[in-house]
PyMOL Python script that loads the backbone (N, CA, C, O; Angstrom):
from pymol import cmd

cmd.read_pdbstr("""\
ATOM      1  N   MET A   1     -11.873 -12.301  42.748  1.00  0.00           N
ATOM      2  CA  MET A   1     -12.918 -12.115  43.722  1.00  0.00           C
ATOM      3  C   MET A   1     -13.759 -13.376  43.787  1.00  0.00           C
ATOM      4  O   MET A   1     -13.950 -14.075  42.792  1.00  0.00           O
ATOM      5  N   GLY A   2     -14.244 -13.641  44.954  1.00  0.00           N
ATOM      6  CA  GLY A   2     -15.074 -14.826  45.106  1.00  0.00           C
ATOM      7  C   GLY A   2     -15.918 -14.727  46.349  1.00  0.00           C
ATOM      8  O   GLY A   2     -15.761 -13.827  47.175  1.00  0.00           O
ATOM      9  N   PHE A   3     -16.790 -15.651  46.452  1.00  0.00           N
ATOM     10  CA  PHE A   3     -17.671 -15.728  47.604  1.00  0.00           C
ATOM     11  C   PHE A   3     -17.165 -16.834  48.499  1.00  0.00           C
ATOM     12  O   PHE A   3     -17.088 -17.988  48.080  1.00  0.00           O
ATOM     13  N   ILE A   4     -16.819 -16.497  49.723  1.00  0.00           N
ATOM     14  CA  ILE A   4     -16.306 -17.483  50.662  1.00  0.00           C
ATOM     15  C   ILE A   4     -17.451 -17.929  51.555  1.00  0.00           C
ATOM     16  O   ILE A   4     -18.124 -17.115  52.187  1.00  0.00           O
ATOM     17  N   ARG A   5     -17.656 -19.228  51.592  1.00  0.00           N
ATOM     18  CA  ARG A   5     -18.740 -19.795  52.386  1.00  0.00           C
ATOM     19  C   ARG A   5     -18.142 -20.560  53.560  1.00  0.00           C
ATOM     20  O   ARG A   5     -17.150 -21.275  53.416  1.00  0.00           O
ATOM     21  N   ASP A   6     -18.754 -20.398  54.704  1.00  0.00           N
ATOM     22  CA  ASP A   6     -18.345 -21.146  55.885  1.00  0.00           C
ATOM     23  C   ASP A   6     -18.764 -22.594  55.687  1.00  0.00           C
ATOM     24  O   ASP A   6     -19.957 -22.890  55.635  1.00  0.00           O
ATOM     25  N   LYS A   7     -17.796 -23.502  55.577  1.00  0.00           N
ATOM     26  CA  LYS A   7     -18.093 -24.899  55.296  1.00  0.00           C
ATOM     27  C   LYS A   7     -18.778 -25.604  56.456  1.00  0.00           C
ATOM     28  O   LYS A   7     -19.381 -26.660  56.261  1.00  0.00           O
ATOM     29  N   ARG A   8     -18.699 -25.049  57.650  1.00  0.00           N
ATOM     30  CA  ARG A   8     -19.364 -25.676  58.795  1.00  0.00           C
ATOM     31  C   ARG A   8     -20.873 -25.594  58.668  1.00  0.00           C
ATOM     32  O   ARG A   8     -21.590 -26.429  59.220  1.00  0.00           O
ATOM     33  N   ASN A   9     -21.354 -24.614  57.958  1.00  0.00           N
ATOM     34  CA  ASN A   9     -22.793 -24.431  57.812  1.00  0.00           C
ATOM     35  C   ASN A   9     -23.102 -24.159  56.348  1.00  0.00           C
ATOM     36  O   ASN A   9     -23.407 -23.027  55.972  1.00  0.00           O
ATOM     37  N   SER A  10     -23.023 -25.204  55.516  1.00  0.00           N
ATOM     38  CA  SER A  10     -23.169 -25.024  54.080  1.00  0.00           C
ATOM     39  C   SER A  10     -24.588 -24.673  53.660  1.00  0.00           C
ATOM     40  O   SER A  10     -24.788 -24.170  52.554  1.00  0.00           O
ATOM     41  N   SER A  11     -25.573 -24.925  54.507  1.00  0.00           N
ATOM     42  CA  SER A  11     -26.954 -24.582  54.160  1.00  0.00           C
ATOM     43  C   SER A  11     -27.443 -23.413  55.005  1.00  0.00           C
ATOM     44  O   SER A  11     -28.563 -23.432  55.514  1.00  0.00           O
ATOM     45  N   SER A  12     -26.605 -22.407  55.149  1.00  0.00           N
ATOM     46  CA  SER A  12     -26.925 -21.291  56.034  1.00  0.00           C
ATOM     47  C   SER A  12     -28.188 -20.554  55.625  1.00  0.00           C
ATOM     48  O   SER A  12     -28.906 -20.047  56.486  1.00  0.00           O
ATOM     49  N   SER A  13     -28.478 -20.481  54.324  1.00  0.00           N
ATOM     50  CA  SER A  13     -29.667 -19.747  53.905  1.00  0.00           C
ATOM     51  C   SER A  13     -30.944 -20.439  54.357  1.00  0.00           C
ATOM     52  O   SER A  13     -31.936 -19.770  54.645  1.00  0.00           O
ATOM     53  N   THR A  14     -30.938 -21.764  54.423  1.00  0.00           N
ATOM     54  CA  THR A  14     -32.150 -22.448  54.846  1.00  0.00           C
ATOM     55  C   THR A  14     -32.270 -22.485  56.355  1.00  0.00           C
ATOM     56  O   THR A  14     -33.384 -22.473  56.881  1.00  0.00           O
ATOM     57  N   THR A  15     -31.155 -22.529  57.067  1.00  0.00           N
ATOM     58  CA  THR A  15     -31.246 -22.604  58.521  1.00  0.00           C
ATOM     59  C   THR A  15     -31.565 -21.252  59.132  1.00  0.00           C
ATOM     60  O   THR A  15     -32.094 -21.192  60.242  1.00  0.00           O
ATOM     61  N   THR A  16     -31.258 -20.165  58.435  1.00  0.00           N
ATOM     62  CA  THR A  16     -31.561 -18.848  58.972  1.00  0.00           C
ATOM     63  C   THR A  16     -32.931 -18.354  58.522  1.00  0.00           C
ATOM     64  O   THR A  16     -33.434 -17.358  59.041  1.00  0.00           O
ATOM     65  N   SER A  17     -33.524 -19.031  57.578  1.00  0.00           N
ATOM     66  CA  SER A  17     -34.846 -18.640  57.100  1.00  0.00           C
ATOM     67  C   SER A  17     -35.890 -18.896  58.172  1.00  0.00           C
ATOM     68  O   SER A  17     -35.893 -19.959  58.792  1.00  0.00           O
ATOM     69  N   PRO A  18     -36.778 -17.932  58.400  1.00  0.00           N
ATOM     70  CA  PRO A  18     -37.828 -18.149  59.403  1.00  0.00           C
ATOM     71  C   PRO A  18     -38.815 -19.237  58.982  1.00  0.00           C
ATOM     72  O   PRO A  18     -39.578 -19.736  59.809  1.00  0.00           O
ATOM     73  N   CYS A  19     -38.802 -19.602  57.717  1.00  0.00           N
ATOM     74  CA  CYS A  19     -39.734 -20.616  57.212  1.00  0.00           C
ATOM     75  C   CYS A  19     -39.046 -21.946  56.916  1.00  0.00           C
ATOM     76  O   CYS A  19     -39.652 -22.828  56.308  1.00  0.00           O
ATOM     77  N   ALA A  20     -37.804 -22.105  57.331  1.00  0.00           N
ATOM     78  CA  ALA A  20     -37.026 -23.296  56.986  1.00  0.00           C
ATOM     79  C   ALA A  20     -37.670 -24.582  57.480  1.00  0.00           C
ATOM     80  O   ALA A  20     -37.710 -25.570  56.747  1.00  0.00           O
ATOM     81  N   ASP A  21     -38.171 -24.588  58.701  1.00  0.00           N
ATOM     82  CA  ASP A  21     -38.787 -25.804  59.237  1.00  0.00           C
ATOM     83  C   ASP A  21     -40.059 -26.163  58.470  1.00  0.00           C
ATOM     84  O   ASP A  21     -40.327 -27.338  58.220  1.00  0.00           O
ATOM     85  N   LEU A  22     -40.830 -25.160  58.103  1.00  0.00           N
ATOM     86  CA  LEU A  22     -42.052 -25.409  57.335  1.00  0.00           C
ATOM     87  C   LEU A  22     -41.726 -25.893  55.929  1.00  0.00           C
ATOM     88  O   LEU A  22     -42.414 -26.757  55.387  1.00  0.00           O
ATOM     89  N   ARG A  23     -40.683 -25.338  55.348  1.00  0.00           N
ATOM     90  CA  ARG A  23     -40.245 -25.790  54.025  1.00  0.00           C
ATOM     91  C   ARG A  23     -39.799 -27.242  54.077  1.00  0.00           C
ATOM     92  O   ARG A  23     -40.146 -28.033  53.201  1.00  0.00           O
ATOM     93  N   ALA A  24     -39.035 -27.593  55.098  1.00  0.00           N
ATOM     94  CA  ALA A  24     -38.571 -28.974  55.246  1.00  0.00           C
ATOM     95  C   ALA A  24     -39.749 -29.922  55.447  1.00  0.00           C
ATOM     96  O   ALA A  24     -39.766 -31.017  54.884  1.00  0.00           O
ATOM     97  N   ALA A  25     -40.731 -29.511  56.245  1.00  0.00           N
ATOM     98  CA  ALA A  25     -41.913 -30.353  56.478  1.00  0.00           C
ATOM     99  C   ALA A  25     -42.676 -30.576  55.174  1.00  0.00           C
ATOM    100  O   ALA A  25     -43.109 -31.694  54.892  1.00  0.00           O
ATOM    101  N   TYR A  26     -42.842 -29.525  54.384  1.00  0.00           N
ATOM    102  CA  TYR A  26     -43.541 -29.669  53.105  1.00  0.00           C
ATOM    103  C   TYR A  26     -42.740 -30.555  52.155  1.00  0.00           C
ATOM    104  O   TYR A  26     -43.301 -31.455  51.529  1.00  0.00           O
ATOM    105  N   ASN A  27     -41.445 -30.311  52.042  1.00  0.00           N
ATOM    106  CA  ASN A  27     -40.614 -31.121  51.144  1.00  0.00           C
ATOM    107  C   ASN A  27     -40.643 -32.593  51.537  1.00  0.00           C
ATOM    108  O   ASN A  27     -40.741 -33.464  50.673  1.00  0.00           O
ATOM    109  N   ASN A  28     -40.558 -32.871  52.826  1.00  0.00           N
ATOM    110  CA  ASN A  28     -40.606 -34.259  53.287  1.00  0.00           C
ATOM    111  C   ASN A  28     -41.945 -34.897  52.950  1.00  0.00           C
ATOM    112  O   ASN A  28     -41.994 -36.031  52.473  1.00  0.00           O
ATOM    113  N   CYS A  29     -43.023 -34.179  53.193  1.00  0.00           N
ATOM    114  CA  CYS A  29     -44.362 -34.688  52.895  1.00  0.00           C
ATOM    115  C   CYS A  29     -44.506 -34.942  51.393  1.00  0.00           C
ATOM    116  O   CYS A  29     -44.978 -36.002  50.982  1.00  0.00           O
ATOM    117  N   PHE A  30     -44.102 -33.977  50.585  1.00  0.00           N
ATOM    118  CA  PHE A  30     -44.218 -34.116  49.135  1.00  0.00           C
ATOM    119  C   PHE A  30     -43.400 -35.289  48.626  1.00  0.00           C
ATOM    120  O   PHE A  30     -43.891 -36.088  47.829  1.00  0.00           O
ATOM    121  N   ASN A  31     -42.158 -35.399  49.076  1.00  0.00           N
ATOM    122  CA  ASN A  31     -41.299 -36.490  48.613  1.00  0.00           C
ATOM    123  C   ASN A  31     -41.865 -37.854  48.997  1.00  0.00           C
ATOM    124  O   ASN A  31     -41.800 -38.801  48.213  1.00  0.00           O
ATOM    125  N   LYS A  32     -42.416 -37.951  50.197  1.00  0.00           N
ATOM    126  CA  LYS A  32     -43.025 -39.205  50.642  1.00  0.00           C
ATOM    127  C   LYS A  32     -44.253 -39.520  49.786  1.00  0.00           C
ATOM    128  O   LYS A  32     -44.416 -40.652  49.331  1.00  0.00           O
ATOM    129  N   TRP A  33     -45.114 -38.528  49.565  1.00  0.00           N
ATOM    130  CA  TRP A  33     -46.298 -38.725  48.726  1.00  0.00           C
ATOM    131  C   TRP A  33     -45.892 -39.130  47.316  1.00  0.00           C
ATOM    132  O   TRP A  33     -46.471 -40.053  46.744  1.00  0.00           O
ATOM    133  N   TYR A  34     -44.912 -38.452  46.759  1.00  0.00           N
ATOM    134  CA  TYR A  34     -44.490 -38.719  45.386  1.00  0.00           C
ATOM    135  C   TYR A  34     -43.983 -40.145  45.232  1.00  0.00           C
ATOM    136  O   TYR A  34     -44.374 -40.851  44.303  1.00  0.00           O
ATOM    137  N   SER A  35     -43.112 -40.565  46.143  1.00  0.00           N
ATOM    138  CA  SER A  35     -42.527 -41.900  46.008  1.00  0.00           C
ATOM    139  C   SER A  35     -43.475 -43.011  46.450  1.00  0.00           C
ATOM    140  O   SER A  35     -43.488 -44.085  45.848  1.00  0.00           O
ATOM    141  N   ASP A  36     -44.267 -42.770  47.493  1.00  0.00           N
ATOM    142  CA  ASP A  36     -45.128 -43.827  48.032  1.00  0.00           C
ATOM    143  C   ASP A  36     -46.477 -43.942  47.330  1.00  0.00           C
ATOM    144  O   ASP A  36     -47.077 -45.017  47.319  1.00  0.00           O
ATOM    145  N   LYS A  37     -46.957 -42.856  46.751  1.00  0.00           N
ATOM    146  CA  LYS A  37     -48.307 -42.898  46.177  1.00  0.00           C
ATOM    147  C   LYS A  37     -48.341 -42.527  44.697  1.00  0.00           C
ATOM    148  O   LYS A  37     -48.840 -43.298  43.877  1.00  0.00           O
ATOM    149  N   PHE A  38     -47.820 -41.366  44.354  1.00  0.00           N
ATOM    150  CA  PHE A  38     -47.929 -40.888  42.977  1.00  0.00           C
ATOM    151  C   PHE A  38     -47.309 -41.860  41.986  1.00  0.00           C
ATOM    152  O   PHE A  38     -47.923 -42.192  40.973  1.00  0.00           O
ATOM    153  N   LEU A  39     -46.103 -42.314  42.270  1.00  0.00           N
ATOM    154  CA  LEU A  39     -45.426 -43.223  41.348  1.00  0.00           C
ATOM    155  C   LEU A  39     -46.125 -44.573  41.235  1.00  0.00           C
ATOM    156  O   LEU A  39     -45.886 -45.319  40.285  1.00  0.00           O
ATOM    157  N   LYS A  40     -46.975 -44.886  42.185  1.00  0.00           N
ATOM    158  CA  LYS A  40     -47.725 -46.149  42.158  1.00  0.00           C
ATOM    159  C   LYS A  40     -49.147 -45.952  41.634  1.00  0.00           C
ATOM    160  O   LYS A  40     -49.960 -46.877  41.661  1.00  0.00           O
ATOM    161  N   GLY A  41     -49.439 -44.749  41.160  1.00  0.00           N
ATOM    162  CA  GLY A  41     -50.737 -44.470  40.569  1.00  0.00           C
ATOM    163  C   GLY A  41     -51.825 -44.089  41.552  1.00  0.00           C
ATOM    164  O   GLY A  41     -52.993 -44.010  41.171  1.00  0.00           O
ATOM    165  N   HIS A  42     -51.476 -43.853  42.798  1.00  0.00           N
ATOM    166  CA  HIS A  42     -52.465 -43.477  43.819  1.00  0.00           C
ATOM    167  C   HIS A  42     -52.376 -41.978  44.086  1.00  0.00           C
ATOM    168  O   HIS A  42     -51.887 -41.552  45.132  1.00  0.00           O
ATOM    169  N   TRP A  43     -52.847 -41.195  43.143  1.00  0.00           N
ATOM    170  CA  TRP A  43     -52.716 -39.750  43.284  1.00  0.00           C
ATOM    171  C   TRP A  43     -54.049 -39.029  43.194  1.00  0.00           C
ATOM    172  O   TRP A  43     -54.098 -37.856  42.825  1.00  0.00           O
ATOM    173  N   ASP A  44     -55.127 -39.721  43.529  1.00  0.00           N
ATOM    174  CA  ASP A  44     -56.432 -39.090  43.433  1.00  0.00           C
ATOM    175  C   ASP A  44     -56.804 -38.298  44.684  1.00  0.00           C
ATOM    176  O   ASP A  44     -57.826 -37.612  44.684  1.00  0.00           O
ATOM    177  N   LYS A  45     -56.022 -38.371  45.728  1.00  0.00           N
ATOM    178  CA  LYS A  45     -56.321 -37.651  46.965  1.00  0.00           C
ATOM    179  C   LYS A  45     -55.240 -36.593  47.205  1.00  0.00           C
ATOM    180  O   LYS A  45     -54.049 -36.847  47.027  1.00  0.00           O
ATOM    181  N   GLU A  46     -55.682 -35.415  47.609  1.00  0.00           N
ATOM    182  CA  GLU A  46     -54.719 -34.353  47.905  1.00  0.00           C
ATOM    183  C   GLU A  46     -53.970 -34.665  49.187  1.00  0.00           C
ATOM    184  O   GLU A  46     -54.553 -35.096  50.182  1.00  0.00           O
ATOM    185  N   GLU A  47     -52.702 -34.444  49.142  1.00  0.00           N
ATOM    186  CA  GLU A  47     -51.867 -34.652  50.316  1.00  0.00           C
ATOM    187  C   GLU A  47     -50.979 -33.426  50.478  1.00  0.00           C
ATOM    188  O   GLU A  47     -50.731 -32.701  49.514  1.00  0.00           O
ATOM    189  N   CYS A  48     -50.518 -33.206  51.649  1.00  0.00           N
ATOM    190  CA  CYS A  48     -49.553 -32.147  51.960  1.00  0.00           C
ATOM    191  C   CYS A  48     -50.133 -30.739  51.806  1.00  0.00           C
ATOM    192  O   CYS A  48     -49.378 -29.767  51.768  1.00  0.00           O
ATOM    193  N   VAL A  49     -51.440 -30.617  51.718  1.00  0.00           N
ATOM    194  CA  VAL A  49     -52.059 -29.303  51.543  1.00  0.00           C
ATOM    195  C   VAL A  49     -51.823 -28.430  52.769  1.00  0.00           C
ATOM    196  O   VAL A  49     -51.497 -27.251  52.634  1.00  0.00           O
ATOM    197  N   SER A  50     -51.984 -28.993  53.960  1.00  0.00           N
ATOM    198  CA  SER A  50     -51.798 -28.172  55.162  1.00  0.00           C
ATOM    199  C   SER A  50     -50.342 -27.737  55.304  1.00  0.00           C
ATOM    200  O   SER A  50     -50.073 -26.614  55.731  1.00  0.00           O
ATOM    201  N   GLU A  51     -49.391 -28.621  54.947  1.00  0.00           N
ATOM    202  CA  GLU A  51     -47.972 -28.257  55.001  1.00  0.00           C
ATOM    203  C   GLU A  51     -47.674 -27.134  54.015  1.00  0.00           C
ATOM    204  O   GLU A  51     -46.963 -26.182  54.338  1.00  0.00           O
ATOM    205  N   TRP A  52     -48.231 -27.256  52.798  1.00  0.00           N
ATOM    206  CA  TRP A  52     -48.018 -26.224  51.787  1.00  0.00           C
ATOM    207  C   TRP A  52     -48.611 -24.887  52.228  1.00  0.00           C
ATOM    208  O   TRP A  52     -47.971 -23.845  52.090  1.00  0.00           O
ATOM    209  N   ASP A  53     -49.843 -24.919  52.761  1.00  0.00           N
ATOM    210  CA  ASP A  53     -50.493 -23.685  53.198  1.00  0.00           C
ATOM    211  C   ASP A  53     -49.706 -22.996  54.307  1.00  0.00           C
ATOM    212  O   ASP A  53     -49.560 -21.774  54.291  1.00  0.00           O
ATOM    213  N   LYS A  54     -49.202 -23.761  55.263  1.00  0.00           N
ATOM    214  CA  LYS A  54     -48.404 -23.177  56.352  1.00  0.00           C
ATOM    215  C   LYS A  54     -47.121 -22.557  55.805  1.00  0.00           C
ATOM    216  O   LYS A  54     -46.745 -21.455  56.206  1.00  0.00           O
ATOM    217  N   TYR A  55     -46.452 -23.255  54.896  1.00  0.00           N
ATOM    218  CA  TYR A  55     -45.209 -22.750  54.309  1.00  0.00           C
ATOM    219  C   TYR A  55     -45.479 -21.489  53.487  1.00  0.00           C
ATOM    220  O   TYR A  55     -44.752 -20.503  53.608  1.00  0.00           O
ATOM    221  N   ARG A  56     -46.513 -21.516  52.657  1.00  0.00           N
ATOM    222  CA  ARG A  56     -46.838 -20.356  51.826  1.00  0.00           C
ATOM    223  C   ARG A  56     -47.240 -19.158  52.680  1.00  0.00           C
ATOM    224  O   ARG A  56     -46.852 -18.028  52.383  1.00  0.00           O
ATOM    225  N   ASP A  57     -48.015 -19.397  53.736  1.00  0.00           N
ATOM    226  CA  ASP A  57     -48.403 -18.307  54.636  1.00  0.00           C
ATOM    227  C   ASP A  57     -47.185 -17.686  55.309  1.00  0.00           C
ATOM    228  O   ASP A  57     -47.102 -16.467  55.461  1.00  0.00           O
ATOM    229  N   CYS A  58     -46.246 -18.531  55.707  1.00  0.00           N
ATOM    230  CA  CYS A  58     -45.014 -18.029  56.322  1.00  0.00           C
ATOM    231  C   CYS A  58     -44.236 -17.170  55.322  1.00  0.00           C
ATOM    232  O   CYS A  58     -43.781 -16.076  55.656  1.00  0.00           O
ATOM    233  N   LEU A  59     -44.089 -17.669  54.100  1.00  0.00           N
ATOM    234  CA  LEU A  59     -43.391 -16.894  53.072  1.00  0.00           C
ATOM    235  C   LEU A  59     -44.091 -15.564  52.824  1.00  0.00           C
ATOM    236  O   LEU A  59     -43.445 -14.521  52.727  1.00  0.00           O
ATOM    237  N   SER A  60     -45.409 -15.609  52.721  1.00  0.00           N
ATOM    238  CA  SER A  60     -46.167 -14.381  52.472  1.00  0.00           C
ATOM    239  C   SER A  60     -45.942 -13.363  53.574  1.00  0.00           C
ATOM    240  O   SER A  60     -45.706 -12.185  53.306  1.00  0.00           O
ATOM    241  N   LYS A  61     -46.015 -13.824  54.813  1.00  0.00           N
ATOM    242  CA  LYS A  61     -45.839 -12.927  55.956  1.00  0.00           C
ATOM    243  C   LYS A  61     -44.461 -12.274  55.931  1.00  0.00           C
ATOM    244  O   LYS A  61     -44.340 -11.062  56.114  1.00  0.00           O
ATOM    245  N   HIS A  62     -43.435 -13.070  55.705  1.00  0.00           N
ATOM    246  CA  HIS A  62     -42.084 -12.524  55.753  1.00  0.00           C
ATOM    247  C   HIS A  62     -41.756 -11.679  54.525  1.00  0.00           C
ATOM    248  O   HIS A  62     -40.938 -10.764  54.609  1.00  0.00           O
ATOM    249  N   LEU A  63     -42.375 -11.969  53.405  1.00  0.00           N
ATOM    250  CA  LEU A  63     -42.189 -11.097  52.248  1.00  0.00           C
ATOM    251  C   LEU A  63     -42.927  -9.780  52.439  1.00  0.00           C
ATOM    252  O   LEU A  63     -42.435  -8.729  52.027  1.00  0.00           O
ATOM    253  N   GLU A  64     -44.105  -9.827  53.060  1.00  0.00           N
ATOM    254  CA  GLU A  64     -44.831  -8.589  53.359  1.00  0.00           C
ATOM    255  C   GLU A  64     -44.033  -7.717  54.316  1.00  0.00           C
ATOM    256  O   GLU A  64     -43.991  -6.496  54.161  1.00  0.00           O
ATOM    257  N   ASP A  65     -43.397  -8.340  55.308  1.00  0.00           N
ATOM    258  CA  ASP A  65     -42.583  -7.596  56.265  1.00  0.00           C
ATOM    259  C   ASP A  65     -41.454  -6.843  55.572  1.00  0.00           C
ATOM    260  O   ASP A  65     -41.001  -5.810  56.065  1.00  0.00           O
ATOM    261  N   LYS A  66     -40.998  -7.358  54.427  1.00  0.00           N
ATOM    262  CA  LYS A  66     -39.899  -6.728  53.697  1.00  0.00           C
ATOM    263  C   LYS A  66     -40.393  -5.993  52.452  1.00  0.00           C
ATOM    264  O   LYS A  66     -39.606  -5.613  51.585  1.00  0.00           O
ATOM    265  N   ASN A  67     -41.710  -5.801  52.383  1.00  0.00           N
ATOM    266  CA  ASN A  67     -42.329  -5.131  51.236  1.00  0.00           C
ATOM    267  C   ASN A  67     -42.012  -5.819  49.908  1.00  0.00           C
ATOM    268  O   ASN A  67     -41.807  -5.154  48.892  1.00  0.00           O
ATOM    269  N   LEU A  68     -41.975  -7.151  49.922  1.00  0.00           N
ATOM    270  CA  LEU A  68     -41.690  -7.924  48.718  1.00  0.00           C
ATOM    271  C   LEU A  68     -42.842  -8.845  48.332  1.00  0.00           C
ATOM    272  O   LEU A  68     -42.683  -9.693  47.454  1.00  0.00           O
ATOM    273  N   SER A  69     -43.986  -8.694  48.967  1.00  0.00           N
ATOM    274  CA  SER A  69     -45.097  -9.611  48.723  1.00  0.00           C
ATOM    275  C   SER A  69     -45.597  -9.562  47.285  1.00  0.00           C
ATOM    276  O   SER A  69     -46.219 -10.517  46.821  1.00  0.00           O
ATOM    277  N   ARG A  70     -45.345  -8.498  46.589  1.00  0.00           N
ATOM    278  CA  ARG A  70     -45.807  -8.397  45.199  1.00  0.00           C
ATOM    279  C   ARG A  70     -45.184  -9.472  44.315  1.00  0.00           C
ATOM    280  O   ARG A  70     -45.724  -9.784  43.254  1.00  0.00           O
ATOM    281  N   PHE A  71     -44.059 -10.041  44.734  1.00  0.00           N
ATOM    282  CA  PHE A  71     -43.415 -11.083  43.944  1.00  0.00           C
ATOM    283  C   PHE A  71     -44.152 -12.414  44.012  1.00  0.00           C
ATOM    284  O   PHE A  71     -43.929 -13.285  43.171  1.00  0.00           O
ATOM    285  N   LEU A  72     -45.028 -12.585  45.002  1.00  0.00           N
ATOM    286  CA  LEU A  72     -45.820 -13.809  45.092  1.00  0.00           C
ATOM    287  C   LEU A  72     -47.081 -13.744  44.246  1.00  0.00           C
ATOM    288  O   LEU A  72     -47.661 -14.779  43.918  1.00  0.00           O
ATOM    289  N   GLU A  73     -47.502 -12.567  43.897  1.00  0.00           N
ATOM    290  CA  GLU A  73     -48.757 -12.398  43.179  1.00  0.00           C
ATOM    291  C   GLU A  73     -48.495 -12.112  41.705  1.00  0.00           C
ATOM    292  O   GLU A  73     -47.716 -11.223  41.363  1.00  0.00           O
ATOM    293  N   ALA A  74     -49.143 -12.863  40.850  1.00  0.00           N
ATOM    294  CA  ALA A  74     -49.093 -12.588  39.420  1.00  0.00           C
ATOM    295  C   ALA A  74     -50.260 -11.659  39.101  1.00  0.00           C
ATOM    296  O   ALA A  74     -51.334 -11.775  39.692  1.00  0.00           O
ATOM    297  N   GLU A  75     -50.052 -10.766  38.190  1.00  0.00           N
ATOM    298  CA  GLU A  75     -51.099  -9.802  37.856  1.00  0.00           C
ATOM    299  C   GLU A  75     -52.342 -10.524  37.346  1.00  0.00           C
ATOM    300  O   GLU A  75     -52.274 -11.308  36.399  1.00  0.00           O
ATOM    301  N   GLY A  76     -53.474 -10.251  37.984  1.00  0.00           N
ATOM    302  CA  GLY A  76     -54.738 -10.822  37.560  1.00  0.00           C
ATOM    303  C   GLY A  76     -54.966 -12.266  37.965  1.00  0.00           C
ATOM    304  O   GLY A  76     -55.971 -12.858  37.571  1.00  0.00           O
ATOM    305  N   VAL A  77     -54.070 -12.845  38.732  1.00  0.00           N
ATOM    306  CA  VAL A  77     -54.223 -14.240  39.141  1.00  0.00           C
ATOM    307  C   VAL A  77     -54.595 -14.280  40.608  1.00  0.00           C
ATOM    308  O   VAL A  77     -53.932 -13.665  41.444  1.00  0.00           O
ATOM    309  N   LYS A  78     -55.650 -15.002  40.917  1.00  0.00           N
ATOM    310  CA  LYS A  78     -56.069 -15.149  42.301  1.00  0.00           C
ATOM    311  C   LYS A  78     -55.754 -16.562  42.751  1.00  0.00           C
ATOM    312  O   LYS A  78     -55.701 -17.491  41.945  1.00  0.00           O
ATOM    313  N   ARG A  79     -55.549 -16.707  44.029  1.00  0.00           N
ATOM    314  CA  ARG A  79     -55.298 -18.027  44.585  1.00  0.00           C
ATOM    315  C   ARG A  79     -56.609 -18.806  44.575  1.00  0.00           C
ATOM    316  O   ARG A  79     -57.617 -18.357  45.120  1.00  0.00           O
ATOM    317  N   ILE A  80     -56.579 -19.964  43.955  1.00  0.00           N
ATOM    318  CA  ILE A  80     -57.766 -20.797  43.843  1.00  0.00           C
ATOM    319  C   ILE A  80     -57.748 -21.810  44.978  1.00  0.00           C
ATOM    320  O   ILE A  80     -56.752 -22.510  45.162  1.00  0.00           O
ATOM    321  N   PRO A  81     -58.836 -21.901  45.745  1.00  0.00           N
ATOM    322  CA  PRO A  81     -58.855 -22.867  46.840  1.00  0.00           C
ATOM    323  C   PRO A  81     -58.816 -24.290  46.315  1.00  0.00           C
ATOM    324  O   PRO A  81     -59.330 -24.584  45.236  1.00  0.00           O
ATOM    325  N   ALA A  82     -58.201 -25.164  47.089  1.00  0.00           N
ATOM    326  CA  ALA A  82     -58.099 -26.569  46.711  1.00  0.00           C
ATOM    327  C   ALA A  82     -59.477 -27.215  46.757  1.00  0.00           C
ATOM    328  O   ALA A  82     -60.273 -26.910  47.645  1.00  0.00           O
ATOM    329  N   PRO A  83     -59.769 -28.105  45.810  1.00  0.00           N
ATOM    330  CA  PRO A  83     -61.062 -28.790  45.834  1.00  0.00           C
ATOM    331  C   PRO A  83     -61.138 -29.753  47.011  1.00  0.00           C
ATOM    332  O   PRO A  83     -60.120 -30.252  47.491  1.00  0.00           O
ATOM    333  N   ILE A  84     -62.341 -30.000  47.460  1.00  0.00           N
ATOM    334  CA  ILE A  84     -62.554 -30.908  48.579  1.00  0.00           C
ATOM    335  C   ILE A  84     -62.535 -32.334  48.054  1.00  0.00           C
ATOM    336  O   ILE A  84     -63.256 -32.671  47.115  1.00  0.00           O
ATOM    337  N   ALA A  85     -61.698 -33.174  48.671  1.00  0.00           N
ATOM    338  CA  ALA A  85     -61.598 -34.575  48.258  1.00  0.00           C
ATOM    339  C   ALA A  85     -62.874 -35.314  48.621  1.00  0.00           C
ATOM    340  O   ALA A  85     -63.444 -35.096  49.691  1.00  0.00           O
ATOM    341  N   LYS A  86     -63.317 -36.180  47.739  1.00  0.00           N
ATOM    342  CA  LYS A  86     -64.555 -36.936  47.980  1.00  0.00           C
ATOM    343  C   LYS A  86     -64.268 -38.279  48.593  1.00  0.00           C
ATOM    344  O   LYS A  86     -65.193 -39.045  48.863  1.00  0.00           O
TER     345      LYS A  86
END
""", "prot")
cmd.dss("prot")
cmd.show_as("cartoon", "prot")
cmd.util.cbc("prot")
cmd.orient("prot")
């Protein structure tokens, strides 16, 4: 027995995800920040926060639609707002 995958669309799980574009935008932003700034020691400013918030909100919405939102929440842990950059 095995799992047969259509080779024409090897990333089918990401392309069918309603949040795939937001995930790609966040990943691109993070990778650019990491290579262009963090590795050079310029990491004192928050970046990619809006991309992350949009992606997380999308995930939350779609998990709630499937009654799976409890998997995003840890017991007793609240989401802490990001500090304002000076």
